[in-house]
CHARMM internal coordinates of N, CA and C (Angstrom, degrees):
IC EDIT
DIST 1 N 1 CA 1.4459
DIST 1 CA 1 C 1.5658
ANGL 1 N 1 CA 1 C 110.17
DIST 1 C 2 N 1.3419
ANGL 1 CA 1 C 2 N 118.59
DIHE 1 N 1 CA 1 C 2 N -32.83
DIST 2 N 2 CA 1.4413
ANGL 1 C 2 N 2 CA 118.83
DIHE 1 CA 1 C 2 N 2 CA -178.92
DIST 2 CA 2 C 1.5185
ANGL 2 N 2 CA 2 C 119.50
DIHE 1 C 2 N 2 CA 2 C -56.63
DIST 2 C 3 N 1.3626
ANGL 2 CA 2 C 3 N 114.74
DIHE 2 N 2 CA 2 C 3 N -39.91
DIST 3 N 3 CA 1.4798
ANGL 2 C 3 N 3 CA 119.58
DIHE 2 CA 2 C 3 N 3 CA 174.38
DIST 3 CA 3 C 1.5557
ANGL 3 N 3 CA 3 C 113.93
DIHE 2 C 3 N 3 CA 3 C 43.82
DIST 3 C 4 N 1.3586
ANGL 3 CA 3 C 4 N 118.28
DIHE 3 N 3 CA 3 C 4 N 44.69
DIST 4 N 4 CA 1.4263
ANGL 3 C 4 N 4 CA 126.75
DIHE 3 CA 3 C 4 N 4 CA 175.05
DIST 4 CA 4 C 1.5804
ANGL 4 N 4 CA 4 C 110.95
DIHE 3 C 4 N 4 CA 4 C 83.22
DIST 4 C 5 N 1.2771
ANGL 4 CA 4 C 5 N 118.65
DIHE 4 N 4 CA 4 C 5 N -2.93
DIST 5 N 5 CA 1.4531
ANGL 4 C 5 N 5 CA 122.07
DIHE 4 CA 4 C 5 N 5 CA 175.65
DIST 5 CA 5 C 1.5582
ANGL 5 N 5 CA 5 C 109.99
DIHE 4 C 5 N 5 CA 5 C -78.83
DIST 5 C 6 N 1.3440
ANGL 5 CA 5 C 6 N 114.46
DIHE 5 N 5 CA 5 C 6 N 134.08
DIST 6 N 6 CA 1.4785
ANGL 5 C 6 N 6 CA 115.43
DIHE 5 CA 5 C 6 N 6 CA 174.07
DIST 6 CA 6 C 1.4821
ANGL 6 N 6 CA 6 C 109.73
DIHE 5 C 6 N 6 CA 6 C -81.44
DIST 6 C 7 N 1.3549
ANGL 6 CA 6 C 7 N 117.69
DIHE 6 N 6 CA 6 C 7 N 149.70
DIST 7 N 7 CA 1.4294
ANGL 6 C 7 N 7 CA 119.74
DIHE 6 CA 6 C 7 N 7 CA 179.98
DIST 7 CA 7 C 1.5450
ANGL 7 N 7 CA 7 C 110.34
DIHE 6 C 7 N 7 CA 7 C -66.24
DIST 7 C 8 N 1.3338
ANGL 7 CA 7 C 8 N 112.53
DIHE 7 N 7 CA 7 C 8 N 148.98
DIST 8 N 8 CA 1.5349
ANGL 7 C 8 N 8 CA 119.50
DIHE 7 CA 7 C 8 N 8 CA 179.88
DIST 8 CA 8 C 1.5048
ANGL 8 N 8 CA 8 C 106.13
DIHE 7 C 8 N 8 CA 8 C -125.38
DIST 8 C 9 N 1.3648
ANGL 8 CA 8 C 9 N 115.65
DIHE 8 N 8 CA 8 C 9 N 167.54
DIST 9 N 9 CA 1.4247
ANGL 8 C 9 N 9 CA 122.06
DIHE 8 CA 8 C 9 N 9 CA 177.98
DIST 9 CA 9 C 1.5445
ANGL 9 N 9 CA 9 C 110.26
DIHE 8 C 9 N 9 CA 9 C -58.66
DIST 9 C 10 N 1.3027
ANGL 9 CA 9 C 10 N 111.50
DIHE 9 N 9 CA 9 C 10 N 129.78
DIST 10 N 10 CA 1.5109
ANGL 9 C 10 N 10 CA 120.18
DIHE 9 CA 9 C 10 N 10 CA -177.08
DIST 10 CA 10 C 1.4658
ANGL 10 N 10 CA 10 C 113.72
DIHE 9 C 10 N 10 CA 10 C 99.11
DIST 10 C 11 N 1.2914
ANGL 10 CA 10 C 11 N 119.77
DIHE 10 N 10 CA 10 C 11 N -16.92
DIST 11 N 11 CA 1.4645
ANGL 10 C 11 N 11 CA 122.41
DIHE 10 CA 10 C 11 N 11 CA 176.01
DIST 11 CA 11 C 1.4375
ANGL 11 N 11 CA 11 C 116.65
DIHE 10 C 11 N 11 CA 11 C -69.41
DIST 11 C 12 N 1.2768
ANGL 11 CA 11 C 12 N 123.52
DIHE 11 N 11 CA 11 C 12 N 142.92
DIST 12 N 12 CA 1.5046
ANGL 11 C 12 N 12 CA 123.74
DIHE 11 CA 11 C 12 N 12 CA 173.33
DIST 12 CA 12 C 1.5047
ANGL 12 N 12 CA 12 C 103.54
DIHE 11 C 12 N 12 CA 12 C -94.12
DIST 12 C 13 N 1.3641
ANGL 12 CA 12 C 13 N 114.58
DIHE 12 N 12 CA 12 C 13 N 138.55
DIST 13 N 13 CA 1.5097
ANGL 12 C 13 N 13 CA 120.80
DIHE 12 CA 12 C 13 N 13 CA -175.91
DIST 13 CA 13 C 1.5262
ANGL 13 N 13 CA 13 C 105.68
DIHE 12 C 13 N 13 CA 13 C -133.88
DIST 13 C 14 N 1.2754
ANGL 13 CA 13 C 14 N 110.97
DIHE 13 N 13 CA 13 C 14 N 159.58
DIST 14 N 14 CA 1.5234
ANGL 13 C 14 N 14 CA 124.40
DIHE 13 CA 13 C 14 N 14 CA 173.94
DIST 14 CA 14 C 1.5062
ANGL 14 N 14 CA 14 C 104.24
DIHE 13 C 14 N 14 CA 14 C -108.20
DIST 14 C 15 N 1.3548
ANGL 14 CA 14 C 15 N 117.99
DIHE 14 N 14 CA 14 C 15 N 115.64
DIST 15 N 15 CA 1.4416
ANGL 14 C 15 N 15 CA 119.14
DIHE 14 CA 14 C 15 N 15 CA 178.94
DIST 15 CA 15 C 1.4548
ANGL 15 N 15 CA 15 C 113.29
DIHE 14 C 15 N 15 CA 15 C -104.43
DIST 15 C 16 N 1.2802
ANGL 15 CA 15 C 16 N 119.67
DIHE 15 N 15 CA 15 C 16 N -10.05
DIST 16 N 16 CA 1.4914
ANGL 15 C 16 N 16 CA 129.22
DIHE 15 CA 15 C 16 N 16 CA 168.10
DIST 16 CA 16 C 1.4398
ANGL 16 N 16 CA 16 C 108.46
DIHE 15 C 16 N 16 CA 16 C -154.40
DIST 16 C 17 N 1.3782
ANGL 16 CA 16 C 17 N 120.51
DIHE 16 N 16 CA 16 C 17 N 164.66
DIST 17 N 17 CA 1.4082
ANGL 16 C 17 N 17 CA 120.52
DIHE 16 CA 16 C 17 N 17 CA -170.56
DIST 17 CA 17 C 1.6170
ANGL 17 N 17 CA 17 C 108.72
DIHE 16 C 17 N 17 CA 17 C -64.64
DIST 17 C 18 N 1.3698
ANGL 17 CA 17 C 18 N 106.92
DIHE 17 N 17 CA 17 C 18 N 126.13
DIST 18 N 18 CA 1.5048
ANGL 17 C 18 N 18 CA 114.88
DIHE 17 CA 17 C 18 N 18 CA -178.18
DIST 18 CA 18 C 1.5324
ANGL 18 N 18 CA 18 C 115.81
DIHE 17 C 18 N 18 CA 18 C 72.62
DIST 18 C 19 N 1.3111
ANGL 18 CA 18 C 19 N 117.23
DIHE 18 N 18 CA 18 C 19 N 8.07
DIST 19 N 19 CA 1.4296
ANGL 18 C 19 N 19 CA 118.21
DIHE 18 CA 18 C 19 N 19 CA -179.78
DIST 19 CA 19 C 1.5665
ANGL 19 N 19 CA 19 C 108.61
DIHE 18 C 19 N 19 CA 19 C -119.97
DIST 19 C 20 N 1.3753
ANGL 19 CA 19 C 20 N 113.56
DIHE 19 N 19 CA 19 C 20 N 117.86
DIST 20 N 20 CA 1.4355
ANGL 19 C 20 N 20 CA 118.66
DIHE 19 CA 19 C 20 N 20 CA -176.19
DIST 20 CA 20 C 1.5478
ANGL 20 N 20 CA 20 C 110.85
DIHE 19 C 20 N 20 CA 20 C -118.79
DIST 20 C 21 N 1.2790
ANGL 20 CA 20 C 21 N 111.71
DIHE 20 N 20 CA 20 C 21 N 157.71
DIST 21 N 21 CA 1.4965
ANGL 20 C 21 N 21 CA 122.19
DIHE 20 CA 20 C 21 N 21 CA 178.40
DIST 21 CA 21 C 1.4665
ANGL 21 N 21 CA 21 C 110.94
DIHE 20 C 21 N 21 CA 21 C -152.92
DIST 21 C 22 N 1.2934
ANGL 21 CA 21 C 22 N 117.70
DIHE 21 N 21 CA 21 C 22 N 167.42
DIST 22 N 22 CA 1.4568
ANGL 21 C 22 N 22 CA 123.65
DIHE 21 CA 21 C 22 N 22 CA 179.88
DIST 22 CA 22 C 1.6081
ANGL 22 N 22 CA 22 C 107.42
DIHE 21 C 22 N 22 CA 22 C -106.82
DIST 22 C 23 N 1.3116
ANGL 22 CA 22 C 23 N 117.47
DIHE 22 N 22 CA 22 C 23 N 137.57
DIST 23 N 23 CA 1.4718
ANGL 22 C 23 N 23 CA 120.11
DIHE 22 CA 22 C 23 N 23 CA 174.92
DIST 23 CA 23 C 1.5163
ANGL 23 N 23 CA 23 C 106.04
DIHE 22 C 23 N 23 CA 23 C -79.18
DIST 23 C 24 N 1.3084
ANGL 23 CA 23 C 24 N 117.66
DIHE 23 N 23 CA 23 C 24 N 117.34
DIST 24 N 24 CA 1.5156
ANGL 23 C 24 N 24 CA 122.09
DIHE 23 CA 23 C 24 N 24 CA -171.61
DIST 24 CA 24 C 1.5545
ANGL 24 N 24 CA 24 C 110.65
DIHE 23 C 24 N 24 CA 24 C -104.73
DIST 24 C 25 N 1.3373
ANGL 24 CA 24 C 25 N 117.68
DIHE 24 N 24 CA 24 C 25 N -20.74
DIST 25 N 25 CA 1.4517
ANGL 24 C 25 N 25 CA 119.06
DIHE 24 CA 24 C 25 N 25 CA -175.73
DIST 25 CA 25 C 1.5616
ANGL 25 N 25 CA 25 C 106.12
DIHE 24 C 25 N 25 CA 25 C -169.64
DIST 25 C 26 N 1.4098
ANGL 25 CA 25 C 26 N 109.75
DIHE 25 N 25 CA 25 C 26 N 168.63
DIST 26 N 26 CA 1.4602
ANGL 25 C 26 N 26 CA 119.21
DIHE 25 CA 25 C 26 N 26 CA 172.04
DIST 26 CA 26 C 1.5211
ANGL 26 N 26 CA 26 C 103.20
DIHE 25 C 26 N 26 CA 26 C -131.57
DIST 26 C 27 N 1.3033
ANGL 26 CA 26 C 27 N 113.82
DIHE 26 N 26 CA 26 C 27 N 118.79
DIST 27 N 27 CA 1.4762
ANGL 26 C 27 N 27 CA 118.09
DIHE 26 CA 26 C 27 N 27 CA -179.43
DIST 27 CA 27 C 1.4678
ANGL 27 N 27 CA 27 C 107.64
DIHE 26 C 27 N 27 CA 27 C -117.83
DIST 27 C 28 N 1.3278
ANGL 27 CA 27 C 28 N 120.91
DIHE 27 N 27 CA 27 C 28 N 115.70
DIST 28 N 28 CA 1.4423
ANGL 27 C 28 N 28 CA 124.99
DIHE 27 CA 27 C 28 N 28 CA 177.38
DIST 28 CA 28 C 1.5727
ANGL 28 N 28 CA 28 C 110.06
DIHE 27 C 28 N 28 CA 28 C 59.04
DIST 28 C 29 N 1.3218
ANGL 28 CA 28 C 29 N 116.18
DIHE 28 N 28 CA 28 C 29 N 35.43
DIST 29 N 29 CA 1.4332
ANGL 28 C 29 N 29 CA 119.65
DIHE 28 CA 28 C 29 N 29 CA -179.87
DIST 29 CA 29 C 1.5390
ANGL 29 N 29 CA 29 C 115.17
DIHE 28 C 29 N 29 CA 29 C 82.55
DIST 29 C 30 N 1.3419
ANGL 29 CA 29 C 30 N 117.52
DIHE 29 N 29 CA 29 C 30 N 2.24
DIST 30 N 30 CA 1.4236
ANGL 29 C 30 N 30 CA 120.81
DIHE 29 CA 29 C 30 N 30 CA -178.59
DIST 30 CA 30 C 1.5732
ANGL 30 N 30 CA 30 C 108.22
DIHE 29 C 30 N 30 CA 30 C -104.14
DIST 30 C 31 N 1.3011
ANGL 30 CA 30 C 31 N 117.97
DIHE 30 N 30 CA 30 C 31 N 128.45
DIST 31 N 31 CA 1.4277
ANGL 30 C 31 N 31 CA 121.43
DIHE 30 CA 30 C 31 N 31 CA 178.09
DIST 31 CA 31 C 1.5788
ANGL 31 N 31 CA 31 C 107.22
DIHE 30 C 31 N 31 CA 31 C -75.34
DIST 31 C 32 N 1.3744
ANGL 31 CA 31 C 32 N 114.22
DIHE 31 N 31 CA 31 C 32 N 137.58
DIST 32 N 32 CA 1.4252
ANGL 31 C 32 N 32 CA 120.07
DIHE 31 CA 31 C 32 N 32 CA 176.90
DIST 32 CA 32 C 1.4667
ANGL 32 N 32 CA 32 C 106.53
DIHE 31 C 32 N 32 CA 32 C -111.53
DIST 32 C 33 N 1.3305
ANGL 32 CA 32 C 33 N 115.22
DIHE 32 N 32 CA 32 C 33 N 132.30
DIST 33 N 33 CA 1.4313
ANGL 32 C 33 N 33 CA 127.19
DIHE 32 CA 32 C 33 N 33 CA -174.29
DIST 33 CA 33 C 1.5457
ANGL 33 N 33 CA 33 C 110.95
DIHE 32 C 33 N 33 CA 33 C -105.21
DIST 33 C 34 N 1.3176
ANGL 33 CA 33 C 34 N 119.36
DIHE 33 N 33 CA 33 C 34 N 141.85
DIST 34 N 34 CA 1.5347
ANGL 33 C 34 N 34 CA 123.64
DIHE 33 CA 33 C 34 N 34 CA 168.64
DIST 34 CA 34 C 1.5028
ANGL 34 N 34 CA 34 C 110.96
DIHE 33 C 34 N 34 CA 34 C -120.48
DIST 34 C 35 N 1.2859
ANGL 34 CA 34 C 35 N 113.71
DIHE 34 N 34 CA 34 C 35 N 127.73
DIST 35 N 35 CA 1.5091
ANGL 34 C 35 N 35 CA 116.34
DIHE 34 CA 34 C 35 N 35 CA 175.59
DIST 35 CA 35 C 1.4628
ANGL 35 N 35 CA 35 C 110.90
DIHE 34 C 35 N 35 CA 35 C -105.48
DIST 35 C 36 N 1.2842
ANGL 35 CA 35 C 36 N 112.28
DIHE 35 N 35 CA 35 C 36 N -172.19
DIST 36 N 36 CA 1.5391
ANGL 35 C 36 N 36 CA 121.20
DIHE 35 CA 35 C 36 N 36 CA 173.50
DIST 36 CA 36 C 1.5361
ANGL 36 N 36 CA 36 C 110.51
DIHE 35 C 36 N 36 CA 36 C -50.17
DIST 36 C 37 N 1.3068
ANGL 36 CA 36 C 37 N 109.87
DIHE 36 N 36 CA 36 C 37 N 135.17
DIST 37 N 37 CA 1.5726
ANGL 36 C 37 N 37 CA 114.68
DIHE 36 CA 36 C 37 N 37 CA 176.93
DIST 37 CA 37 C 1.5214
ANGL 37 N 37 CA 37 C 111.11
DIHE 36 C 37 N 37 CA 37 C 84.49
DIST 37 C 38 N 1.3254
ANGL 37 CA 37 C 38 N 117.13
DIHE 37 N 37 CA 37 C 38 N 3.57
DIST 38 N 38 CA 1.4588
ANGL 37 C 38 N 38 CA 119.79
DIHE 37 CA 37 C 38 N 38 CA 171.95
DIST 38 CA 38 C 1.5437
ANGL 38 N 38 CA 38 C 118.58
DIHE 37 C 38 N 38 CA 38 C 84.90
DIST 38 C 39 N 1.2987
ANGL 38 CA 38 C 39 N 117.96
DIHE 38 N 38 CA 38 C 39 N -0.22
DIST 39 N 39 CA 1.4493
ANGL 38 C 39 N 39 CA 125.49
DIHE 38 CA 38 C 39 N 39 CA -178.55
DIST 39 CA 39 C 1.5507
ANGL 39 N 39 CA 39 C 105.97
DIHE 38 C 39 N 39 CA 39 C -65.73
DIST 39 C 40 N 1.3495
ANGL 39 CA 39 C 40 N 115.52
DIHE 39 N 39 CA 39 C 40 N 131.82
DIST 40 N 40 CA 1.5079
ANGL 39 C 40 N 40 CA 121.04
DIHE 39 CA 39 C 40 N 40 CA 177.42
DIST 40 CA 40 C 1.4869
ANGL 40 N 40 CA 40 C 110.16
DIHE 39 C 40 N 40 CA 40 C -113.38
DIST 40 C 41 N 1.2162
ANGL 40 CA 40 C 41 N 117.52
DIHE 40 N 40 CA 40 C 41 N 149.35
DIST 41 N 41 CA 1.5103
ANGL 40 C 41 N 41 CA 125.72
DIHE 40 CA 40 C 41 N 41 CA 171.95
DIST 41 CA 41 C 1.4995
ANGL 41 N 41 CA 41 C 115.72
DIHE 40 C 41 N 41 CA 41 C -153.71
DIST 41 C 42 N 1.2868
ANGL 41 CA 41 C 42 N 120.40
DIHE 41 N 41 CA 41 C 42 N 159.30
DIST 42 N 42 CA 1.4349
ANGL 41 C 42 N 42 CA 122.03
DIHE 41 CA 41 C 42 N 42 CA 178.76
DIST 42 CA 42 C 1.6022
ANGL 42 N 42 CA 42 C 110.05
DIHE 41 C 42 N 42 CA 42 C -78.92
DIST 42 C 43 N 1.2686
ANGL 42 CA 42 C 43 N 119.13
DIHE 42 N 42 CA 42 C 43 N 139.82
DIST 43 N 43 CA 1.4910
ANGL 42 C 43 N 43 CA 121.22
DIHE 42 CA 42 C 43 N 43 CA -178.08
DIST 43 CA 43 C 1.5041
ANGL 43 N 43 CA 43 C 105.98
DIHE 42 C 43 N 43 CA 43 C -65.63
DIST 43 C 44 N 1.3770
ANGL 43 CA 43 C 44 N 116.99
DIHE 43 N 43 CA 43 C 44 N 125.19
DIST 44 N 44 CA 1.4104
ANGL 43 C 44 N 44 CA 122.37
DIHE 43 CA 43 C 44 N 44 CA 178.54
DIST 44 CA 44 C 1.5723
ANGL 44 N 44 CA 44 C 110.63
DIHE 43 C 44 N 44 CA 44 C -75.14
DIST 44 C 45 N 1.2512
ANGL 44 CA 44 C 45 N 117.17
DIHE 44 N 44 CA 44 C 45 N -32.72
DIST 45 N 45 CA 1.4788
ANGL 44 C 45 N 45 CA 122.45
DIHE 44 CA 44 C 45 N 45 CA -178.65
DIST 45 CA 45 C 1.5843
ANGL 45 N 45 CA 45 C 111.30
DIHE 44 C 45 N 45 CA 45 C -135.89
DIST 45 C 46 N 1.2912
ANGL 45 CA 45 C 46 N 115.30
DIHE 45 N 45 CA 45 C 46 N 74.66
DIST 46 N 46 CA 1.4480
ANGL 45 C 46 N 46 CA 121.20
DIHE 45 CA 45 C 46 N 46 CA -176.86
DIST 46 CA 46 C 1.5789
ANGL 46 N 46 CA 46 C 113.66
DIHE 45 C 46 N 46 CA 46 C -51.63
DIST 46 C 47 N 1.3408
ANGL 46 CA 46 C 47 N 115.05
DIHE 46 N 46 CA 46 C 47 N -36.07
DIST 47 N 47 CA 1.4876
ANGL 46 C 47 N 47 CA 120.01
DIHE 46 CA 46 C 47 N 47 CA -178.82
DIST 47 CA 47 C 1.4953
ANGL 47 N 47 CA 47 C 111.38
DIHE 46 C 47 N 47 CA 47 C -73.25
DIST 47 C 48 N 1.3990
ANGL 47 CA 47 C 48 N 117.02
DIHE 47 N 47 CA 47 C 48 N -16.02
DIST 48 N 48 CA 1.4554
ANGL 47 C 48 N 48 CA 119.55
DIHE 47 CA 47 C 48 N 48 CA -178.89
DIST 48 CA 48 C 1.5187
ANGL 48 N 48 CA 48 C 112.41
DIHE 47 C 48 N 48 CA 48 C -93.84
DIST 48 C 49 N 1.2731
ANGL 48 CA 48 C 49 N 114.31
DIHE 48 N 48 CA 48 C 49 N -6.27
DIST 49 N 49 CA 1.5565
ANGL 48 C 49 N 49 CA 119.31
DIHE 48 CA 48 C 49 N 49 CA 179.72
DIST 49 CA 49 C 1.5445
ANGL 49 N 49 CA 49 C 108.24
DIHE 48 C 49 N 49 CA 49 C -67.13
DIST 49 C 50 N 1.3322
ANGL 49 CA 49 C 50 N 115.61
DIHE 49 N 49 CA 49 C 50 N 137.20
DIST 50 N 50 CA 1.4840
ANGL 49 C 50 N 50 CA 120.75
DIHE 49 CA 49 C 50 N 50 CA 177.38
DIST 50 CA 50 C 1.5765
ANGL 50 N 50 CA 50 C 103.00
DIHE 49 C 50 N 50 CA 50 C -117.12
DIST 50 C 51 N 1.3741
ANGL 50 CA 50 C 51 N 116.61
DIHE 50 N 50 CA 50 C 51 N 125.98
DIST 51 N 51 CA 1.4509
ANGL 50 C 51 N 51 CA 122.89
DIHE 50 CA 50 C 51 N 51 CA 175.35
DIST 51 CA 51 C 1.4950
ANGL 51 N 51 CA 51 C 107.88
DIHE 50 C 51 N 51 CA 51 C -69.99
DIST 51 C 52 N 1.3369
ANGL 51 CA 51 C 52 N 117.35
DIHE 51 N 51 CA 51 C 52 N 127.07
DIST 52 N 52 CA 1.4118
ANGL 51 C 52 N 52 CA 120.24
DIHE 51 CA 51 C 52 N 52 CA 175.13
DIST 52 CA 52 C 1.5078
ANGL 52 N 52 CA 52 C 115.07
DIHE 51 C 52 N 52 CA 52 C -104.44
DIST 52 C 53 N 1.4131
ANGL 52 CA 52 C 53 N 111.22
DIHE 52 N 52 CA 52 C 53 N -27.36
DIST 53 N 53 CA 1.5308
ANGL 52 C 53 N 53 CA 116.29
DIHE 52 CA 52 C 53 N 53 CA 176.97
DIST 53 CA 53 C 1.5789
ANGL 53 N 53 CA 53 C 104.34
DIHE 52 C 53 N 53 CA 53 C -153.02
DIST 53 C 54 N 1.2647
ANGL 53 CA 53 C 54 N 114.89
DIHE 53 N 53 CA 53 C 54 N 131.18
DIST 54 N 54 CA 1.4529
ANGL 53 C 54 N 54 CA 120.77
DIHE 53 CA 53 C 54 N 54 CA 175.45
DIST 54 CA 54 C 1.5117
ANGL 54 N 54 CA 54 C 108.58
DIHE 53 C 54 N 54 CA 54 C -75.62
DIST 54 C 55 N 1.3695
ANGL 54 CA 54 C 55 N 113.36
DIHE 54 N 54 CA 54 C 55 N 157.62
DIST 55 N 55 CA 1.4452
ANGL 54 C 55 N 55 CA 120.93
DIHE 54 CA 54 C 55 N 55 CA 177.10
DIST 55 CA 55 C 1.5089
ANGL 55 N 55 CA 55 C 112.41
DIHE 54 C 55 N 55 CA 55 C -49.61
DIST 55 C 56 N 1.3824
ANGL 55 CA 55 C 56 N 112.80
DIHE 55 N 55 CA 55 C 56 N -49.69
DIST 56 N 56 CA 1.4692
ANGL 55 C 56 N 56 CA 116.33
DIHE 55 CA 55 C 56 N 56 CA -174.53
DIST 56 CA 56 C 1.4890
ANGL 56 N 56 CA 56 C 112.08
DIHE 55 C 56 N 56 CA 56 C -62.30
DIST 56 C 57 N 1.3978
ANGL 56 CA 56 C 57 N 118.38
DIHE 56 N 56 CA 56 C 57 N -30.88
DIST 57 N 57 CA 1.4648
ANGL 56 C 57 N 57 CA 120.54
DIHE 56 CA 56 C 57 N 57 CA -179.84
DIST 57 CA 57 C 1.5304
ANGL 57 N 57 CA 57 C 107.12
DIHE 56 C 57 N 57 CA 57 C -77.26
DIST 57 C 58 N 1.2588
ANGL 57 CA 57 C 58 N 120.09
DIHE 57 N 57 CA 57 C 58 N -31.21
DIST 58 N 58 CA 1.5540
ANGL 57 C 58 N 58 CA 120.15
DIHE 57 CA 57 C 58 N 58 CA 177.44
DIST 58 CA 58 C 1.5251
ANGL 58 N 58 CA 58 C 105.10
DIHE 57 C 58 N 58 CA 58 C -68.24
DIST 58 C 59 N 1.3280
ANGL 58 CA 58 C 59 N 118.83
DIHE 58 N 58 CA 58 C 59 N -41.54
DIST 59 N 59 CA 1.4824
ANGL 58 C 59 N 59 CA 120.86
DIHE 58 CA 58 C 59 N 59 CA -176.08
DIST 59 CA 59 C 1.6096
ANGL 59 N 59 CA 59 C 109.35
DIHE 58 C 59 N 59 CA 59 C -64.07
DIST 59 C 60 N 1.3048
ANGL 59 CA 59 C 60 N 113.30
DIHE 59 N 59 CA 59 C 60 N -35.67
DIST 60 N 60 CA 1.5011
ANGL 59 C 60 N 60 CA 118.57
DIHE 59 CA 59 C 60 N 60 CA -177.02
DIST 60 CA 60 C 1.4764
ANGL 60 N 60 CA 60 C 110.42
DIHE 59 C 60 N 60 CA 60 C -60.30
DIST 60 C 61 N 1.3517
ANGL 60 CA 60 C 61 N 116.50
DIHE 60 N 60 CA 60 C 61 N -42.34
DIST 61 N 61 CA 1.4316
ANGL 60 C 61 N 61 CA 117.84
DIHE 60 CA 60 C 61 N 61 CA 179.95
DIST 61 CA 61 C 1.5439
ANGL 61 N 61 CA 61 C 110.76
DIHE 60 C 61 N 61 CA 61 C -97.73
DIST 61 C 62 N 1.3443
ANGL 61 CA 61 C 62 N 117.65
DIHE 61 N 61 CA 61 C 62 N 11.89
DIST 62 N 62 CA 1.4513
ANGL 61 C 62 N 62 CA 118.75
DIHE 61 CA 61 C 62 N 62 CA 175.14
DIST 62 CA 62 C 1.5428
ANGL 62 N 62 CA 62 C 112.53
DIHE 61 C 62 N 62 CA 62 C 57.70
DIST 62 C 63 N 1.3445
ANGL 62 CA 62 C 63 N 114.99
DIHE 62 N 62 CA 62 C 63 N 44.55
DIST 63 N 63 CA 1.4122
ANGL 62 C 63 N 63 CA 120.89
DIHE 62 CA 62 C 63 N 63 CA -179.61
DIST 63 CA 63 C 1.5519
ANGL 63 N 63 CA 63 C 111.16
DIHE 62 C 63 N 63 CA 63 C -105.29
DIST 63 C 64 N 1.2419
ANGL 63 CA 63 C 64 N 122.76
DIHE 63 N 63 CA 63 C 64 N 95.66
DIST 64 N 64 CA 1.4304
ANGL 63 C 64 N 64 CA 125.72
DIHE 63 CA 63 C 64 N 64 CA 178.33
DIST 64 CA 64 C 1.4688
ANGL 64 N 64 CA 64 C 110.10
DIHE 63 C 64 N 64 CA 64 C -122.15
DIST 64 C 65 N 1.3953
ANGL 64 CA 64 C 65 N 115.34
DIHE 64 N 64 CA 64 C 65 N 61.74
DIST 65 N 65 CA 1.4654
ANGL 64 C 65 N 65 CA 120.44
DIHE 64 CA 64 C 65 N 65 CA 179.01
DIST 65 CA 65 C 1.4872
ANGL 65 N 65 CA 65 C 111.07
DIHE 64 C 65 N 65 CA 65 C -63.50
END
COOR INIT
IC SEED 1 N 1 CA 1 C
IC BUILD
C-alpha cells in the first residue's frame, strides 16, 4: 500500500511481519509508534515501515484502536 509514500500521523503500519502499530507523532524527525495497549516507542527502522491503512481509511471505518 505504501507505494513510495512515507507514513504519516494516523497511518497504520507494519513494522515487522504481522506486527502493526499506529504512527502517533513525529518528534525531531523520528516517527513514534503506538501498539496494542497504548505502549509508544520510536520507530527503529522508519524506511522499513509498510503502510497497511492510511489515516483517511481508518477514519472511514471509524477505527481508532
